[in-house]
C-alpha positions, 0 to 999 in steps of 0.5 A: 525492443531488446530482451532486457527492456521487454523483461522490465516491461513484463515485470512492471506489468506483473507488479501493477496487475498483482498490486491492483488486483490484490488491493481491489480484492482486499477492499471488497473483503473490507466492505464485507467486514465493515458490513458485518461490524457496523450492521451486525455488531460482531462483538464490537457493541461494547467497544468505544466508538473511537477504538472501534474505528482504529481496530476496524482500520487495522483489521481492514488494512490487514485484509487489504495487505494480505490480498495485495501481498499475495498479488505482489508475491506472485509478480516477483515469484522469479526472484527467489523471495519467500512469498509467505514472508512477503505476504505476512510482512505486507499484511502486518504493515498495512494493518499497522499503518492503517490503524496508526493513520486512523488514530492520527486522524482522530487525534487531529479531529480532537485537537481541531487544527483547522485547514491543516487537518487534511494535510496532516491526515493524508500527506503525513499519514499517507507517507507514514503508512506507505513507508511502514509497508516499504520498511516491512518489505525492505529486508526481503528485497535487500537480499536481492538488490542494491539500494533497497532503502529507496523502496521505503521512500517509494512506498511512502511517496506512492501512498501519499499520491494514493491518499491524495487521489482518494481524498479528491474522489471521495469529495464527489460522494453524495446521497445517491447510492449509484453515484456513491458506489461508482465513486468508490469503485473508481477510487479503489481502482485509481489508488490501486493503479497509482500505487502499483505504477509508482512502486512498480517503476521503482522496483524495475529500476532497483532490480535492473541496476539502472543508475538513477541514483547514487549506487549504495545510497540508502542500501543500509546493508550489502545485497547478498545476491543480484537478480534481474527480471526475466 
């Protein structure tokens, strides 16, 4: 295995580890947030139920985004990308994306679209939320690699896959506490690993300059510097 290949595997490993640990940690913090709001109230008692759900989704997304953004920034520390800007951009995007998906799902329930409900909520919502994350991170990545517009598509695709996996696993939840906890843990780790793996592979392709797609496609702006994994 040559040096370049080893560097790509190291970058992929760091990215998947940072993303997985960040999302998992964020989800644990989210559980604490939900407990505080749903059990203790924490100032939401006078807020309409649907608005409470949207606000919780946004706040929870921001927590998960902050944690996962930190993990991702750690994995890319050698590329000269501002860790603070990356983390804040990720937190805002995940928070906004989750709030939007929650609002979409509530609207779909109100309109009673039938069997298309899950398709709209998880596929359209998952891609939209993921693409928003990619869009927020794109300016930082575009300064380092060519074709960074593909990062938006990659995040959308990764979160479609993650949403589908979560939906499939959450169907297994029943009344048993232990089984519910086990399913939730598997879902969190599964989604984290899947999102990390899909986006990590695309990140490796981008920073390595591999000719997987036409050079310049979805670039949106010329890169200012090229950095390769070390």
